[in-house]
Kinemage of the C-alpha trace (Angstrom):
@kinemage 1
@onewidth
@group {chain A} dominant
@subgroup {mainchain}
@vectorlist {calphas} color= white
{ca met a 1} P 10.092 -10.831 45.079
{ca pro a 2} L 7.462 -10.888 42.135
{ca ala a 3} L 8.365 -10.416 38.579
{ca leu a 4} L 7.682 -7.556 37.232
{ca thr a 5} L 7.281 -7.380 33.212
{ca leu a 6} L 7.014 -4.840 30.814
{ca arg a 7} L 4.681 -4.567 27.965
{ca pro a 8} L 2.886 -2.374 25.876
{ca ala a 9} L -0.396 -0.480 27.212
{ca thr a 10} L -4.089 -0.972 26.228
{ca arg a 11} L -7.310 -0.002 27.269
{ca thr a 12} L -7.876 -1.388 30.005
{ca asp a 13} L -4.541 0.693 31.722
{ca val a 14} L -6.244 3.631 31.402
{ca glu a 15} L -7.513 4.480 34.607
{ca ala a 16} L -3.951 3.096 36.205
{ca ile a 17} L -2.005 4.584 33.801
{ca ala a 18} L -3.882 7.961 34.869
{ca arg a 19} L -3.855 7.402 38.502
{ca ile a 20} L -0.226 7.424 38.604
{ca trp a 21} L -0.058 9.861 36.328
{ca ala a 22} L -2.139 11.654 38.611
{ca ala a 23} L 0.296 10.960 41.565
{ca gly a 24} L 3.207 10.972 40.473
{ca trp a 25} L 2.794 14.072 38.290
{ca ala a 26} L 2.322 16.311 41.609
{ca asp a 27} L 4.787 14.904 43.693
{ca gly a 28} L 7.349 15.974 40.704
{ca his a 29} L 5.630 19.488 40.126
{ca leu a 30} L 3.215 21.000 42.820
{ca gly a 31} L 5.897 23.835 43.821
{ca his a 32} L 8.010 24.000 41.062
{ca val a 33} L 6.618 24.760 37.990
{ca pro a 34} L 4.608 27.603 37.208
{ca glu a 35} L 0.361 28.397 39.364
{ca ala a 36} L -1.577 27.810 35.569
{ca leu a 37} L 0.122 24.503 35.091
{ca val a 38} L -1.007 23.236 38.395
{ca ala a 39} L -4.455 24.305 38.084
{ca ala a 40} L -5.069 23.102 34.786
{ca arg a 41} L -3.490 19.490 36.068
{ca thr a 42} L -5.484 18.232 38.070
{ca pro a 43} L -6.179 15.063 39.633
{ca asp a 44} L -9.585 14.759 36.586
{ca ser a 45} L -7.062 16.173 33.838
{ca phe a 46} L -5.022 12.837 33.470
{ca ala a 47} L -7.399 10.605 32.293
{ca pro a 48} L -8.964 12.143 29.557
{ca arg a 49} L -5.782 12.255 27.842
{ca val a 50} L -4.711 8.885 28.337
{ca pro a 51} L -6.198 7.366 25.370
{ca gly a 52} L -5.138 9.467 22.773
{ca arg a 53} L -1.660 8.972 23.854
{ca leu a 54} L -2.122 4.265 24.597
{ca asp a 55} L -0.107 4.108 21.662
{ca asp a 56} L 3.341 5.287 23.082
{ca val a 57} L 2.858 3.464 26.727
{ca thr a 58} L 4.401 0.538 28.200
{ca val a 59} L 3.834 0.139 31.314
{ca ala a 60} L 4.782 -1.764 34.032
{ca val a 61} L 3.186 -4.858 35.757
{ca ile a 62} L 3.819 -6.995 39.087
{ca asp a 63} L 1.353 -9.892 39.930
{ca gly a 64} L -1.358 -8.493 37.479
{ca val a 65} L -1.355 -4.765 39.028
{ca val a 66} L 0.213 -2.107 36.533
{ca val a 67} L 3.097 -0.810 38.822
{ca gly a 68} L 4.337 2.640 36.610
{ca phe a 69} L 4.358 3.657 32.690
{ca ala a 70} L 6.764 5.466 29.724
{ca met a 71} L 5.288 7.562 27.549
{ca val a 72} L 8.441 7.960 24.586
{ca thr a 73} L 7.718 11.123 21.825
{ca gly a 74} L 9.887 10.864 18.972
{ca asp a 75} L 12.991 11.108 20.824
{ca glu a 76} L 11.400 12.837 23.302
{ca val a 77} L 10.574 10.280 26.717
{ca glu a 78} L 8.179 12.019 28.083
{ca gln a 79} L 6.900 11.281 30.636
{ca val a 80} L 7.845 8.023 33.732
{ca tyr a 81} L 5.664 7.215 36.629
{ca val a 82} L 5.616 4.721 38.995
{ca asp a 83} L 3.313 4.296 41.489
{ca arg a 84} L 4.484 5.389 44.861
{ca ala a 85} L 4.205 2.116 46.491
{ca ala a 86} L 6.088 -0.132 43.899
{ca arg a 87} L 9.290 3.052 43.746
{ca gly a 88} L 12.459 1.026 44.740
{ca gly a 89} L 11.619 -1.948 43.228
{ca gly a 90} L 13.704 -1.470 39.640
{ca ala a 91} L 10.192 -0.527 38.019
{ca ala a 92} L 11.652 2.463 37.260
{ca ser a 93} L 14.913 1.738 35.312
{ca ala a 94} L 13.595 -1.135 33.700
{ca leu a 95} L 10.358 1.774 31.972
{ca leu a 96} L 13.776 4.218 31.313
{ca ala a 97} L 16.056 1.235 30.153
{ca asp a 98} L 13.009 0.570 27.868
{ca ala a 99} L 11.881 4.183 27.097
{ca val a 100} L 15.653 4.705 26.073
{ca arg a 101} L 15.688 1.125 23.443
{ca arg a 102} L 12.324 2.312 22.169
{ca val a 103} L 13.818 5.999 20.843
{ca gly a 104} L 17.063 4.100 19.642
{ca ala a 105} L 14.850 1.965 17.830
{ca ala a 106} L 13.316 5.020 16.031
{ca gly a 107} L 16.151 5.745 14.210
{ca his a 108} L 17.383 8.623 17.237
{ca ala a 109} L 20.512 8.712 18.832
{ca ile a 110} L 20.066 10.665 21.035
{ca ala a 111} L 16.771 10.618 24.512
{ca trp a 112} L 16.065 13.420 26.215
{ca leu a 113} L 13.836 14.321 28.621
{ca ala a 114} L 12.408 17.542 30.325
{ca val a 115} L 12.906 17.648 34.101
{ca val a 116} L 11.928 20.659 36.657
{ca pro a 117} L 14.723 21.946 38.855
{ca gly a 118} L 13.265 21.100 41.964
{ca asn a 119} L 12.337 17.834 41.331
{ca ala a 120} L 15.897 16.796 43.093
{ca arg a 121} L 14.497 13.449 43.486
{ca ala a 122} L 14.219 12.625 39.976
{ca arg a 123} L 17.211 14.752 38.666
{ca arg a 124} L 19.294 11.935 41.465
{ca phe a 125} L 17.340 9.078 39.936
{ca tyr a 126} L 17.894 10.148 35.631
{ca glu a 127} L 22.626 11.266 36.784
{ca arg a 128} L 22.496 7.422 38.245
{ca glu a 129} L 21.125 5.965 34.989
{ca gly a 130} L 23.452 7.584 33.611
{ca trp a 131} L 21.496 10.951 32.264
{ca arg a 132} L 23.406 13.999 31.623
{ca asp a 133} L 22.307 17.199 32.697
{ca glu a 134} L 22.939 19.519 29.177
{ca gly a 135} L 21.094 22.847 31.002
{ca pro a 136} L 18.135 25.008 31.443
{ca val a 137} L 15.320 24.930 28.285
{ca asp a 138} L 11.967 26.338 28.400
{ca tyr a 139} L 9.598 23.738 27.976
{ca glu a 140} L 6.442 24.330 26.595
{ca val a 141} L 3.046 22.918 26.938
{ca thr a 142} L -0.116 23.408 26.526
{ca ala a 143} L -3.084 23.246 29.643
{ca ala a 144} L -6.336 24.251 29.661
{ca gly a 145} L -5.683 25.242 25.935
{ca ala a 146} L -3.023 27.669 26.998
{ca thr a 147} L 0.455 27.191 25.859
{ca leu a 148} L 2.885 27.568 29.144
{ca val a 149} L 6.778 27.817 29.211
{ca val a 150} L 7.754 25.300 32.493
{ca pro a 151} L 11.477 26.947 33.238
{ca cys a 152} L 13.904 22.649 33.183
{ca his a 153} L 16.312 20.844 32.730
{ca arg a 154} L 17.332 18.663 29.568
{ca met a 155} L 18.432 15.838 30.228
{ca thr a 156} L 19.756 13.037 27.640
{ca ile a 157} L 21.535 10.103 27.006
{ca ala a 158} L 22.803 7.429 24.675
{ca thr a 159} L 20.482 5.079 22.178
{ca val a 160} L 23.150 2.738 21.985
{ca pro a 161} L 26.067 2.554 24.217
{ca pro a 162} L 29.486 3.866 23.687
{ca thr a 163} L 31.757 0.684 22.221
């Protein structure tokens, strides 16, 4: 089995990140978020958002190919996506663990993320990884110049395991 490595994202990763983000977002969100957000999150809408966020991104690489990424902002694990072909191979677990480490390294005791209730696959994954569902939260997103409220669940995990 090829080795999985994690590294900071670079400008050469923009296309791969955008492709993985668009496909993964559709997998987890279509049918579970407001139609106005779906209309704004076209496949072409992801690439312009990536360059300004590269400093927040770690990528997972197998055989020189980017297969996933995680984006961290402050204490939030904002995005975690893995290419469909690489799912089940440990990339998501590695990216999520690294994201939690980054949140902790920035001085936060708790990491959090938002997940839409209908994304059962992601919710089960986070729970297997030790995340706790803290209940419903209205998550605000900006899309096409408008702020939209997306019903989500807030999930949390300690950044330093209990001793």
